[in-house]
Backbone bond lengths (Angstrom), bond angles and torsions (degrees), N, CA, C in turn:
res aa  C-N    CA-C-N  psi(-1)  N-CA   C-N-CA  omega(-1)  CA-C   N-CA-C  phi
1 M - - - 1.468 - - 1.506 112.76 -
2 S 1.382 116.39 -36.87 1.422 120.50 -179.32 1.522 111.32 -67.42
3 E 1.369 116.58 -27.36 1.470 118.82 178.70 1.511 110.97 -67.44
4 S 1.342 118.25 -38.40 1.443 121.65 -179.97 1.519 110.17 -64.59
5 F 1.319 117.45 -37.95 1.465 119.96 179.76 1.531 109.97 -77.49
6 A 1.325 117.56 -28.20 1.470 118.54 173.41 1.510 112.11 -61.74
7 S 1.388 114.81 -43.85 1.462 117.57 177.65 1.511 112.23 -70.50
8 L 1.331 116.89 -31.63 1.465 121.07 176.84 1.507 111.57 -63.95
9 V 1.297 116.52 -45.45 1.503 121.48 -179.54 1.522 108.26 -65.71
10 A 1.331 117.81 -40.55 1.492 121.96 -179.70 1.528 108.85 -65.55
11 E 1.348 117.16 -40.91 1.462 120.57 177.72 1.507 113.36 -63.20
12 I 1.324 116.84 -43.24 1.474 121.34 178.78 1.541 108.03 -62.12
13 R 1.306 116.10 -47.89 1.458 118.13 -178.15 1.522 113.55 -60.85
14 T 1.357 114.71 -39.32 1.464 120.46 -179.05 1.520 110.27 -69.70
15 T 1.332 118.14 -51.53 1.473 122.21 -173.64 1.493 112.97 -73.36
16 Q 1.340 118.55 -31.64 1.473 120.89 -174.24 1.514 112.81 -106.95
17 G 1.305 117.21 2.28 1.506 122.28 172.46 1.500 113.71 70.34
18 F 1.298 120.48 31.60 1.446 124.94 177.61 1.537 110.01 -86.80
19 T 1.324 117.74 141.58 1.486 121.23 161.33 1.528 104.74 -84.11
20 Q 1.321 114.67 169.90 1.487 117.27 177.96 1.483 110.74 -63.47
21 E 1.355 117.93 -37.82 1.459 121.65 178.44 1.509 111.61 -65.98
22 A 1.351 116.30 -41.99 1.480 120.07 -178.39 1.523 109.35 -67.34
23 L 1.295 118.55 -41.12 1.465 120.84 176.16 1.521 112.15 -63.31
24 A 1.346 117.49 -38.20 1.439 121.58 176.04 1.543 111.81 -59.69
25 R 1.333 112.71 -48.19 1.494 117.88 178.51 1.508 111.67 -60.31
26 H 1.326 115.63 -43.18 1.493 123.44 -179.42 1.518 110.79 -60.22
27 L 1.337 117.46 -38.04 1.464 121.49 -177.84 1.548 112.49 -91.72
28 G 1.348 116.98 -11.10 1.453 118.98 -177.94 1.532 113.58 75.77
29 V 1.329 115.58 34.44 1.458 122.88 177.14 1.491 110.29 -124.05
30 T 1.332 116.89 -179.82 1.457 119.82 177.88 1.504 110.59 -87.67
31 F 1.342 115.86 161.51 1.452 122.78 174.20 1.501 109.99 -58.93
32 S 1.316 117.92 -42.67 1.472 120.79 -177.94 1.501 111.61 -62.11
33 S 1.310 119.47 -31.20 1.463 121.92 178.49 1.517 110.09 -67.28
34 V 1.338 116.80 -48.18 1.470 119.06 179.52 1.545 111.61 -64.20
35 N 1.319 115.15 -37.11 1.451 121.08 178.50 1.550 109.51 -62.04
36 A 1.296 115.71 -45.78 1.493 121.70 178.83 1.496 112.47 -64.97
37 W 1.339 117.69 -38.71 1.476 120.59 178.89 1.535 109.01 -63.81
38 E 1.334 115.02 -48.91 1.485 119.34 -175.74 1.525 110.87 -66.18
39 A 1.333 117.28 -32.26 1.463 119.96 178.74 1.531 112.53 -80.69
40 G 1.357 116.64 -5.76 1.462 120.20 -179.38 1.544 112.78 78.52
41 R 1.317 119.19 12.83 1.440 121.91 178.13 1.478 113.75 -84.06
42 A 1.303 119.61 -16.04 1.466 123.98 -178.47 1.516 109.99 -149.64
43 T 1.331 115.67 159.28 1.461 121.75 177.47 1.533 108.62 -111.64
44 P 1.314 119.75 137.90 1.450 119.88 178.53 1.528 111.90 -65.45
45 Q 1.343 114.94 153.59 1.476 119.74 173.89 1.509 109.09 -64.18
46 A 1.331 117.23 165.74 1.445 121.50 -176.09 1.520 112.65 -56.33
47 R 1.342 119.50 -44.91 1.464 119.46 -176.36 1.533 110.53 -66.56
48 H 1.361 118.22 -28.69 1.463 119.88 178.76 1.530 110.10 -79.60
49 R 1.318 117.30 -33.68 1.454 121.13 177.64 1.533 109.36 -61.81
50 V 1.353 115.07 -45.07 1.494 120.42 178.60 1.526 109.78 -59.07
51 R 1.342 116.88 -47.90 1.456 120.26 -178.44 1.509 112.99 -64.08
52 L 1.323 115.37 -39.96 1.477 118.94 177.96 1.540 111.20 -62.55
53 Q 1.331 115.72 -42.91 1.489 119.44 179.24 1.531 109.03 -66.61
54 Q 1.327 117.04 -36.98 1.477 117.83 177.58 1.481 112.01 -65.07
55 M 1.323 116.91 -37.05 1.479 121.05 179.29 1.529 111.58 -62.59
56 V 1.310 115.87 -36.48 1.479 118.85 177.81 1.518 111.03 -74.97
57 G 1.374 115.28 -38.67 1.451 119.64 -175.33 1.514 115.40 -89.68
58 D 1.321 119.58 3.88 1.487 120.11 -178.51 1.530 108.15 -66.00
59 T 1.323 114.48 115.69 1.472 120.99 176.54 1.529 108.31 -133.97
60 G 1.301 115.02 174.97 1.455 118.09 177.83 1.538 112.95 -68.26
61 Q 1.344 117.78 -12.98 1.431 121.19 -178.32 1.522 110.91 -86.65
62 S 1.330 120.26 -22.09 1.438 122.62 -179.50 1.526 108.53 -86.50
63 P 1.310 116.33 163.77 1.470 118.76 177.53 1.549 109.98 -55.59
64 A 1.314 115.20 142.12 1.428 120.22 178.82 1.557 109.47 -60.65
65 A 1.308 115.35 142.58 1.453 120.23 178.77 1.530 109.47 -71.17
66 V 1.317 115.82 141.12 1.445 121.49 177.36 1.529 107.98 -90.91
67 T 1.292 116.66 123.66 1.500 120.74 179.69 1.510 108.16 -90.17
68 V 1.323 114.05 128.87 1.507 119.89 -177.53 1.524 109.26 -126.60
69 L 1.320 114.76 134.85 1.502 120.75 175.67 1.493 106.29 -111.80
70 V 1.334 116.79 126.32 1.479 122.11 178.47 1.550 108.22 -114.66
71 S 1.338 114.50 124.31 1.463 118.69 178.55 1.534 109.04 -122.06
72 D 1.326 114.36 121.15 1.443 122.02 177.63 1.544 108.03 -157.85
73 P 1.318 117.46 126.06 1.461 118.70 -178.38 1.510 114.77 -71.82
74 Q 1.351 117.40 -18.67 1.448 122.48 -178.52 1.522 110.57 -95.72
75 P 1.364 118.47 124.95 1.457 121.01 -175.36 1.551 114.81 -62.48
76 R 1.326 117.23 -43.60 1.497 117.72 -175.87 1.540 111.55 -64.61
77 P 1.338 119.82 -50.87 1.446 118.97 179.11 1.563 111.02 -61.64
78 R 1.337 116.68 -37.20 1.455 120.13 178.19 1.497 112.39 -63.15
79 D 1.336 117.12 -43.45 1.478 121.00 177.95 1.543 111.32 -65.46
80 K 1.322 115.74 -38.83 1.482 118.26 178.45 1.542 109.06 -65.89
81 C 1.305 117.28 -40.28 1.487 119.46 177.11 1.510 111.44 -62.21
82 L 1.338 116.58 -41.91 1.474 120.09 177.30 1.549 111.62 -61.67
83 R 1.327 117.50 -40.61 1.442 121.74 177.67 1.527 112.45 -61.07
84 V 1.370 113.52 -43.68 1.449 119.52 -179.98 1.523 111.50 -62.84
85 L 1.362 115.06 -43.53 1.466 119.49 178.23 1.537 111.81 -62.32
86 H 1.326 117.74 -41.76 1.452 119.67 179.44 1.526 112.04 -70.35
87 D 1.354 116.78 -33.86 1.464 118.73 176.71 1.524 110.54 -67.28
88 A 1.337 117.59 -40.90 1.464 121.95 179.03 1.508 108.78 -64.41
89 S 1.333 117.81 -41.32 1.471 122.04 178.33 1.510 110.79 -60.58
90 A 1.356 116.16 -45.65 1.430 119.09 179.87 1.551 111.54 -65.48
91 A 1.299 116.69 -42.36 1.490 120.30 -179.49 1.491 111.74 -62.13
92 L 1.341 116.81 -36.41 1.483 121.73 -179.31 1.519 113.76 -92.05
93 A 1.286 117.08 -2.80 1.475 122.32 -174.55 1.525 111.40 53.39
94 L 1.317 115.61 38.99 1.477 122.05 176.41 1.511 110.11 -108.79
95 P 1.334 116.39 120.24 1.455 116.65 178.64 1.507 112.55 -69.23
96 I 1.339 116.28 139.17 1.461 119.60 176.75 1.514 109.26 -130.55
97 I 1.319 114.98 155.42 1.449 122.97 171.79 1.500 105.16 -122.91
98 V 1.342 117.08 118.10 1.425 121.87 -172.88 1.553 111.20 -110.00
99 H 1.301 116.72 130.06 1.464 121.76 174.85 1.532 105.82 -115.31
100 S 1.338 116.75 139.05 1.440 122.10 -178.40 1.508 109.32 -118.96
101 E 1.332 115.34 138.37 1.463 121.22 -179.36 1.509 110.24 -142.79
102 P 1.348 119.04 116.74 1.468 120.79 -178.59 1.522 113.66 -72.63
103 D 1.313 118.19 -23.49 1.424 120.73 -175.97 1.510 113.29 -100.13
104 D 1.356 119.62 122.64 1.438 123.39 -174.84 1.556 112.58 -60.43
105 V 1.304 116.85 -39.11 1.481 120.80 -178.71 1.520 108.76 -66.11
106 C 1.331 116.62 -45.38 1.489 120.06 175.52 1.476 112.10 -60.93
107 A 1.340 115.71 -37.14 1.471 119.47 -179.86 1.537 110.64 -64.46
108 L 1.321 116.28 -39.02 1.460 119.55 179.39 1.537 111.48 -64.65
109 V 1.345 115.80 -36.30 1.442 120.83 176.94 1.533 108.24 -67.33
110 K 1.331 118.36 -42.63 1.462 121.21 -179.37 1.518 112.12 -65.27
111 I 1.301 117.67 -28.44 1.466 120.21 176.22 1.536 108.49 -57.87
112 G 1.317 116.63 -45.15 1.440 121.19 179.45 1.511 113.81 -67.06
113 L 1.325 116.54 -32.13 1.476 120.63 -178.54 1.516 112.16 -84.71
114 L 1.366 117.75 -43.13 1.464 121.46 -173.01 1.573 111.35 -86.47
115 R 1.361 114.93 -30.15 1.471 119.46 -173.18 1.525 109.99 53.81
116 P 1.360 117.57 56.43 1.457 118.89 -178.46 1.517 112.07 -67.15
117 A 1.297 116.91 157.34 1.490 120.00 174.45 1.507 110.23 -74.14
118 I 1.362 115.87 -32.19 1.471 121.09 -178.92 1.505 107.24 -135.98
119 A 1.338 115.40 138.33 1.476 123.04 169.22 1.523 108.92 -122.20
120 V 1.311 115.46 129.91 1.480 122.74 -176.30 1.526 106.72 -113.98
121 F 1.347 116.34 122.68 1.482 121.29 177.30 1.536 106.58 -124.21
122 R 1.354 114.33 140.54 1.463 118.18 171.90 1.511 107.62 -110.69
123 L 1.326 114.00 128.63 1.456 119.18 178.86 1.559 107.04 -110.44
124 P 1.329 116.94 105.58 1.455 118.77 -176.54 1.509 114.05 -66.29
125 R 1.298 117.59 -34.60 1.486 121.69 177.16 1.503 107.46 -131.09
126 V 1.329 112.93 131.99 1.447 117.34 -179.99 1.539 107.39 -91.00
127 A 1.300 117.35 119.94 1.458 124.79 177.86 1.514 107.43 -105.24
128 I 1.333 116.52 173.27 1.453 121.77 178.49 1.493 109.93 -62.14
129 S 1.308 118.55 -28.83 1.474 120.41 -178.00 1.540 112.28 -66.07
130 V 1.325 117.21 -22.01 1.463 119.67 176.36 1.507 111.76 -62.35
131 E 1.349 117.67 -32.83 1.446 120.69 178.13 1.526 110.26 -63.42
132 H 1.333 116.37 -27.08 1.479 119.91 176.96 1.534 110.43 -86.70
133 L 1.357 117.73 -29.64 1.408 123.22 -177.11 1.533 112.58 -68.95
134 L 1.359 115.12 -45.41 1.496 118.25 -173.33 1.522 114.35 -62.13
135 P 1.341 119.99 -40.73 1.464 117.83 177.17 1.576 110.89 -64.68
136 R 1.304 116.85 -31.16 1.480 120.14 178.96 1.511 109.13 -71.20
137 L 1.305 119.70 -35.89 1.420 123.65 176.68 1.547 109.35 -62.01
138 Q 1.324 117.50 -41.85 1.463 122.29 177.70 1.533 109.41 -60.75
139 A 1.269 120.47 -45.36 1.461 122.58 178.99 1.514 110.73 -64.53
140 T 1.339 116.12 -43.22 1.517 121.87 -179.66 1.511 108.35 -65.72
141 S 1.300 121.80 -41.98 1.458 124.21 -179.12 1.543 110.55 -61.65
142 E 1.287 118.46 -40.12 1.444 120.88 177.65 1.507 112.32 -70.17
143 A 1.325 115.07 -43.64 1.491 119.94 -178.27 1.555 111.41 -64.28
144 L 1.357 116.41 -38.65 1.469 120.55 -177.07 1.516 112.76 -97.36
145 D 1.361 118.89 -1.39 1.426 122.00 -179.85 1.511 110.06 60.19
146 M 1.339 118.33 55.82 1.437 122.95 -178.27 1.517 110.99 -142.30
147 T 1.327 114.41 172.18 1.476 122.70 179.91 1.511 109.31 -116.43
148 F 1.304 119.45 138.35 1.421 124.16 172.71 1.559 108.84 -109.11
149 I 1.310 114.54 136.71 1.461 121.47 170.76 1.543 105.67 -115.72
150 V 1.318 115.56 119.22 1.496 121.04 -179.45 1.499 106.68 -113.59
151 M 1.338 114.47 114.72 1.470 120.56 177.86 1.514 106.24 -92.62
152 V 1.294 117.18 120.18 1.447 122.88 -176.08 1.568 107.86 -112.60
153 I 1.339 114.00 127.54 1.444 118.05 -178.30 1.508 113.27 -89.29
154 N 1.311 115.84 -49.59 1.470 118.77 -179.23 1.548 106.51 -127.09
155 A 1.292 115.47 116.22 1.460 120.95 176.86 1.531 110.45 -116.90
156 T 1.337 114.78 129.80 1.472 118.82 179.72 1.520 110.73 -103.53
157 F 1.347 116.43 -0.21 1.459 120.69 178.48 1.493 110.18 -140.66
158 D 1.335 117.03 165.63 1.451 120.63 -175.97 1.525 110.80 -73.77
159 L 1.331 116.93 122.26 1.453 120.85 -177.32 1.512 113.01 -98.34
160 N 1.351 117.47 -4.70 1.438 120.60 -175.57 1.520 112.89 -64.51
161 A 1.352 117.35 -25.13 1.468 121.21 178.27 1.504 108.94 -65.55
162 Y 1.315 119.48 -23.56 1.487 121.38 -177.30 1.509 113.86 -95.31
163 A 1.296 117.35 -6.89 1.464 119.68 179.39 1.497 110.42 -77.89
164 S 1.334 117.38 148.24 1.452 123.62 175.92 1.499 108.91 -152.16
165 D 1.328 116.51 -173.18 1.447 118.59 178.81 1.542 112.02 -72.48
166 R 1.338 118.24 -12.78 1.445 122.63 177.10 1.498 114.48 -110.10
167 V 1.316 118.15 -16.58 1.459 122.24 177.54 1.536 107.43 -119.96
168 H 1.323 116.81 103.83 1.451 121.96 -179.06 1.512 108.09 -96.31
169 I 1.314 117.74 126.21 1.458 121.52 177.67 1.481 108.66 -107.17
170 V 1.358 114.75 123.71 1.457 122.52 -178.49 1.484 107.52 -115.73
171 R 1.344 115.70 127.03 1.460 120.08 175.83 1.505 108.41 -88.21
172 G 1.325 115.66 117.27 1.475 120.43 -177.24 1.489 111.42 91.22
173 A 1.304 116.83 -148.37 1.483 122.13 -176.90 1.487 113.20 -81.24
174 L 1.325 115.90 155.50 1.452 122.08 177.23 1.513 111.07 -68.73
175 T 1.341 115.92 130.32 1.455 119.98 180.00 1.529 109.62 -101.06
176 L 1.290 115.14 167.35 1.459 121.38 179.07 1.518 109.86 -63.89
177 A 1.341 118.01 -38.34 1.484 120.51 177.84 1.521 112.06 -65.01
178 D 1.354 117.80 -40.20 1.432 121.36 179.01 1.530 111.07 -63.86
179 A 1.364 113.32 -47.24 1.470 118.20 -179.43 1.531 109.95 -65.38
180 G 1.287 120.03 -41.91 1.452 123.21 -178.96 1.557 109.98 -61.83
181 A 1.293 117.92 -43.77 1.480 122.50 -178.93 1.508 109.80 -62.35
182 A 1.315 117.40 -45.33 1.483 121.25 -179.08 1.523 111.03 -66.54
183 L 1.378 117.10 -40.66 1.423 121.13 179.67 1.536 111.16 -66.54
184 R 1.339 118.19 -41.91 1.467 120.00 179.25 1.511 110.08 -64.89
185 Q 1.317 117.48 -43.49 1.483 121.59 178.77 1.522 110.41 -59.24
186 S 1.313 116.01 -48.58 1.506 119.16 -176.87 1.506 111.99 -68.18
187 A 1.369 117.51 -39.41 1.458 120.83 179.67 1.511 110.11 -63.65
188 A 1.368 117.04 -40.69 1.450 118.80 176.92 1.525 113.60 -63.12
189 R 1.306 113.86 -39.22 1.491 119.73 178.44 1.542 109.93 -66.06
190 I 1.305 116.95 -44.39 1.468 121.31 -179.33 1.516 113.40 -64.55
191 N 1.363 115.15 -44.71 1.442 122.48 -176.73 1.554 112.80 -75.15
192 R 1.340 117.61 -13.83 1.461 120.21 174.29 1.513 110.82 -79.36
193 Q 1.375 115.87 -16.55 1.476 120.85 -176.53 1.522 106.83 -118.58
194 P 1.398 118.73 75.91 1.416 120.38 -176.52 1.500 116.79 -62.82
195 S 1.300 117.71 -21.62 1.476 119.92 179.74 1.494 113.15 -79.40
196 L 1.363 116.05 -17.54 1.434 118.65 -178.97 1.503 109.35 -101.61
197 S 1.309 118.72 128.95 1.435 124.41 178.76 1.487 111.43 -114.86
198 R 1.322 117.74 129.81 1.465 120.86 174.88 1.501 113.67 -94.17
199 V 1.318 118.35 -5.05 1.433 120.19 -172.82 1.522 110.11 -92.13
């Protein structure tokens, strides 16, 4: 079985122009994992097998991939968020393309360049400026036809007034239910507009 995934990983890298490091970043795993898969020394976990098979099978006939941008300066919470997104994608059989950016300013620039369907930000400390940020995210989400997920760690005021169908506020870490709801909403929006492609 590991031989079939070794050839699958090699095919993806050849046809889609990934290095092993780039494919590892794309899947949210380590370089050594991709290297071991391609060498046939290890088999990917179920969620990674599904994503690898989706990457080979992505065609115009399948649902359009949902592009997601994740911004978090801390590696462990960012990696956990990436795993949750990939698990939700696998559970819903929705293909996703995930970009990760540790710097919030660079992430904001990437939003303009990538036009992701979903942008996920983690705010470790809620400052007064967040009260000004959240209404702007609402305006941006409508203008760019996207969804924001804002993970808030410490809130000293009620954030529910800022939540909407396009700005999801999550207290603490991203859950599978939160990720699944955002992916379903974005996939429905993307697939209603067949002439527009986000990929």
